[in-house]
N, C-alpha and C positions, 0 to 999 in steps of 0.2 A: 360773213358772220355779222350778225346784228350787234350794234354798239349802243351801250347805255351811257348817256350823259347825265350825271347825277349832281346837281348843284349842292345839295346838302343831304347828308345821311347821318343820323344820330342813332347809335345802337347802345342802349343801356344794358340789355341782357338778351338772351335768346339766340337764335340761329338764323342766318340768311344763306340760302343756297341759290346758285345760279351757274350757268355754263356759258355766259356771254362775255364778249369784250366789255371792259368797264373803264370809263374815264371819270376820275374825280375832279370836278371843277369847283367844288365848294368846300364844306367843312365836314370831313368824314372822321368820326370818332368811334372807336370800339372801346366800350367800357369793360372793366373786368368781368369775365364770364361770357362776354359776347364772342360769337364765332361767325366769321364770313368764310364760306367754303365754296370751292368749285369754279371760281372765275377763270376765264381764259386769259387773254391779254389784259394787262392792268396798266393804266397810265395815271399818274398823279401829276396834274398840270402845275405850271409855275405859279398860278394864282390860288391854288388849292391849299387846304390845311388837312393833313393826315395825322391822326394820333391813334396809335395802336396800343391799347392797354389790354386787349383780349387776345384772340387767336385769328390770324389772317392767313388763309390758305390760298396760294396762287399756283396755277398749273401751267402757265405759258410765259410769254414775254412780260418782263416787269420794267416799266419806264418811270423814272422820277425826274421831274423838273422843278420841284419845290426846293429852293435853296436852303430854307430854314426848317427842313423836316426834323421833327423830334423823334428820338428812338422809342419814346413811350416806355411802358413796362410790360408789354405783351410779347407774343411770339409770332414770328413770320415763318410759315411753312412753305418751302419751295418743293412741291411734291407732284410735279408733272410726270407724264408718261412718255413725253417726247422731250428733246433737248430744249432747255430754257435759257434765256439770256437776261442779264440785268443791263439796262440802257438808261439814257437820259443825260441831262446837262448837270445834274447834281447828285451827290452821294445818296444812296438809299440807306437810311439808318434804321436799325431795329435793336430792340433790347435783346431778346433771345432769337436764335435762328435754328431751324431744323432743316438740313439739306437732305432731301429724300427723293432723288431722281436718278434712277439707274442710267438714264440716257445722258446725264451730265448737265452742268450749269456753267454757262460762259459769262464772265464778267467783262462787259464792255464799259462799265463804269464802276466806281468803288462801291462795295457793299460793306457797311460798318456794323459791328456787333459791340454792344455795350455790356451785355450780360453773358449768357452761356450759349455756346454753339454745340449742337449735336450732329455729328456725321452719322447719318443713318444708311444712305445708299448713294452711290455715284460720286464722280469726280467733280471738283470745282476747278475750272480753268480760267486763268486771266488772259486777256488779249495782250498783244505785244506793245501796247501804247507806252508804259504798262498801266493796267488798272489793278486794284488791290482788293483782297479780302482783308479788312481792317479789324484788328482787335484793339478796342480802346482800353484805357487803364482799368485793370481789374477784370477784364473779360477772360473767358476760359473756353475750353472745348473738351469734348469726349468723343470716343468712337472712331478716331482716325485709324486707318490701317491701309494695307496695300491697295485695296479697291476703292477707298474713299479718303481722299486728302486733297491738297491744293497742288495742282500742276501749274505753277506760275508764281506770281508775286503775293507775298503776305506782308502786311504792315503791322507793327506793334507799337502802340503809344503808351507812355507811362513809365513807372519806375519799378514795376514788379518783375519777378523772374518769369521767363516765358520760353516755351518750346515750340518752335515753328513747325506746323504740320505740313511740310513740303515734301515733294517727291517728283517722280517723272511719269506718273500715270501707270507705272508698273509696280514700283516699290515706294513705300513711305520711307523717306530718309530725313529724319528730323535733325535740327540743330538747335541748341539752347543758349540763352543768355541769362546771366545771373549777376548779382552783386552790383547793380547799376548805381553809380554815384549820384545820378540826377535823373529827373524825368527826361525821357529820351524818345526819339522816333527812329525805329529801325525798319528797313525793308529787306526781305529775304527771298531768294530764288535758288532752287537746286538745279545743277547742271551736270552733264556728262559729255565728253571726258574733260579732264583738267587741261587748262591752257598754260602755255609757256613753261613746260615742265623742266626745261634745261636752264632756266634763269634762276640760279640758286645763290644764296648768300650763306656763308659759313655761320653755324655749324651744319647746315643742311647739305646733304649729298644727293638726296632724292626726295620727291614728293609722290604721293599716291596719284597715279596717272588716270584713274578711271572715274573720278567724281570730285566735285567741289561745290561749295556753297557760296553764293554771292550775298554777303551780309553787309549792307550799307547803312552807316549811321548818318541820318539826316540832321539830327541835332541831339544834344545831350552830353553825357560824360563818359566815364570809363565803364567797362563791363568785362566779365569773364565769359568765354565762349566754350561750350562743350560740344566737341565733335564725336562721332561714333562710327563704328564699322559693324557690318553684319555680313559675314563671309558668304552666307547662303544667298544673299541678294546681290551684292557687288563684291567680287573676290578681293580678299585682303592679301597684301604681300606677306611673304614669309620673313618677318622681321622680329627681332627681339623686342619685347615689351619696353624694356628700358631705353631703347633707341628711338622710340616714337616721340615726336614733338607736335605741337600745333604750328601749322604753317600759315602765314598771311602774306598775300601778294601786294607789294607797294613799290613805287619808284622803279618799276621794271624788273623786280626780282622777288623771289620767294624768301621770306625772312622767318626766323623762328619766333613764335610767341610763347615758347616755353610749355610748361605743363608736365604732369606725370600720368602716364597711361596705366590702365588696368584692364584686365580681361584676358582673352585668349585669341590669338590671331586666326585660329582655325574656326572660331565660332563668332563671338561678339566681344566688344570692348568699347572703351571711350577714353577721351582725354580732355581735361579742362585746362584752358590757357591761364596764364597769369592775367592780372587785370590790365587791359589794354585800352588805348584811346583811338587807335587806327584800325580800321576794319577793311572790308572789301572782299576779294576772293579768299576763301579759307579752305584748307584741306589738311590731311595728315602729312607731316614731314618726317624724314628719317635722318638721323645723324650717322647712320652706318648703312651699308648697302644690304638689301634683302638677300637672303641665301637662295640661290636658284636650285631647281631640281638637278640632282646628280644622277645620271644614268651610268652607273659604275661599270657594268659589263653587259654584253649581249653575246650569247653563244648559240650555235645550231649544230645538231648532230643527227645523222641519218642512221637509223637502226631498223632492220627488218621491215622496210616499207613505210616507216614513219619518221618525220622530221620532229625532233624534240628541241624546242626553243626555250631558252632560259634568259631572263634579264633581271638585273638587280638595280634598285634605285635607292636614293637617300634624299631626304629633305623635300619630299613631295608636298607641293602646295599649289592650290588652284588648278590641279590637273583634273580634267573631265574623264579621260579614258586613254587607253593605248590601243592603236590600230596595229594589227599584225599584217604586214604586206609581203607579197612574194612576186618575184620577177624571174623570167627565163632569159632575158637579155641584159639584165643589169641596168636597164634604162626605164622601162615601162613597168610600173608596179601596180598590183591589184590588192585591195584589202581582202583578206580571207578570214578575218575574225577580229574580235576586240575584247578587251578586258577593262573593267571599271577600275579606276585608280583608287587607292586607299587613302591618299592624302595624309600620310603619317610622316613625321620627321625621321623616325628610325629607319634602319635599313630594311627594305622589303624585297622579296624574291617572287617573281611571277613565272608561270609555266604555260606553255601552249604546245599542242600537238597537231601537226599537219599530216593527216593520213592519206592525202592524195598521192597517186603515182606521179613520179617526176618525169619531166620531159628534158632530159639532160641535166645540166647543173641548175639548181634552184638557188636564187639569191633572196635572202630575207632581211627585213629591217623592221624596226619598231618606230611608229609615229606617235609621239606624245602630244596630245591635244589639250590645250588649256580650256578653262571654262569660258574665256572670252574669245575663243576661236583661234588663237595663235597656236603654232605647233613647231615641233623640232623633230629631227630624225636621229636614230641611233647609228652606230657603225653598221656596215653590211656584213652578214655572215652567209657563207655559201656551202652547199652540200650537194652530193649526188649519190646514186645508189651504190657506187663502188668505193666510197671513201668515208671514213678511213678504214673500217673493219676488214673489208675484203679486197680493197684496192692495193695496188703495188706502189703507186705514186700519187701524191696529191700535194696541193699547195694551200697556203693561207689565202683566203679570199675576204675582202678585196686586197689587192697589192697596192701599197703606197710607197713610192720611191724605190722599192726593191721587191723581188719575188722570192719567197721562201719555199723551197721544194723539199718534200720528205720522201725518202726511199724506204719502202717496207718489202722490197722484192727479195732481199737476201743476196742480191748481186752487187758486188762492190767494184770500185775501180773508176776509170775515167769515162765520163759521158759527154758526148757532144750535145749541144742544144741549139735550137733556133726558135726565135720568137717572131710570130707573124701577127699582123693586125687582122681585124675581122675581114678586111678587103683583100687579104692575101699578101700584103706588102711585108717584106722581111725587115724587121726592126732591129734585131740583135742576134748575134751568133757568138759561140765560144765553147769552151770545155770546162767541166767541173769534175771534181773528185768527190765521190760519195761512198760511205760505208754501206753495208747491206742493211743497216738499220739506223740510218742517220739522215742528214739533210745538208742543204747548201743554200746560200743566199746569192741571188743574181741581182746586182744593182741595175736599176733602169736608167737609160740615158736621160739627162736633164731635158725637161720639156716634153716628156712622153705624154701624149694626150690621153685623157680618161676614155675608157671604153673596154670592149671585149677583145681579148687577144688569145692566141693559141700557142702554147709552149710545147715544142716537140723535142723529146729526148731520144738519144740513140746510143746503144752499146750492143754490139753483136746482133742477136736476134730481137732484142728488146727495143721497141720503138713506140713508147706511150705518147699520146697527145692529150694535153690537159688544157681545158678552157679556164681562162683567168679574167677577172674583172679588175682593171686598173682604175683606181679612184684618186681624187686629188688629196 
């Protein structure tokens, strides 16, 4: 690419268009109404003077080595179609900034804004040095959202209230400061997940584990910090609003910074701290434990070729969906369907029908899957085609510590029983008395290993064999 070295360029008005690399080594001034558009790589050398009081459009790498660069009164447009970067030995200063690059802008050096910043397209990312997008005293921005914000460090100078447009390149997750007691310098970065979540100082018993803000005060006085949650972006814990506090990490522990929260944990809300002088890592803290999902019951019943499954929940929060799983050996499960969670605190009842023909006993369980990928299982329920409606004998499955046997044969009296492991080993023998429409409980020996067992009953000509799953 051809490079232009321009010792002096004075633009009082009008337009200049080019598509070449450009190095300013002289005195480049854009007066009000002047526009320079279409440059590729742009370098402002250490001996140069750049004053932008007009409109400067740059489409590629921006390098500034002028230590005394003035922000001027004009607007810098970073509107490339490939990824751009800001480099150099000195901060690039502008009055207004329009960031309009869907491929993104990387800050390898500070970029300072004295006026208004418009997020139009694309992310701004700071390198790990760190380098900053700097908002000077009185500077502001508009247009930040999930697809356009700062994935990295933002610096704010001055004494005005400010909301940091930070996030993780997927979601915009702002944090705000207000009520500054003096002109201050703050640096901010958003992170996931939260660090040191078990280091807690009373009254905190838990902190939000999936996000935090690094808010560092470099100089200045006290301020209030407003944190927020957006359940659709980063799942919020099922906690009472009155139990939410601002949490700040210092001296090896999470401490309360007070505040009163407002909003709804299933949607959005916020909390503003008391006026504090110590900052650092900040997130939401709780003075009571969140209420977990309660899977109150899970039952399965086989009727006329169909397994009817029912489960009841309470306090659903952050649940993505429920997987319905089936097994024929009680060990290897296959997902046969799923149901979207309603995420309501009130009691909820779910139904599922399995119309598949059974291969012996079918074992069912419900897998509850959270939005962050964590999961838990329900108890196991078992059915076969002969129980309970048309079968004579059946058991509660799975068995834990004891086997409960039900007799619907109409034959009463003493039954002999033998319990075999899946490998044929005799585990337990004895006798039980049952009525013709009753049951009995067979305690399992201590240390009985989980797995599939066969219970054999015998009385006269009756010799039923029942498959049982023993669980922990």
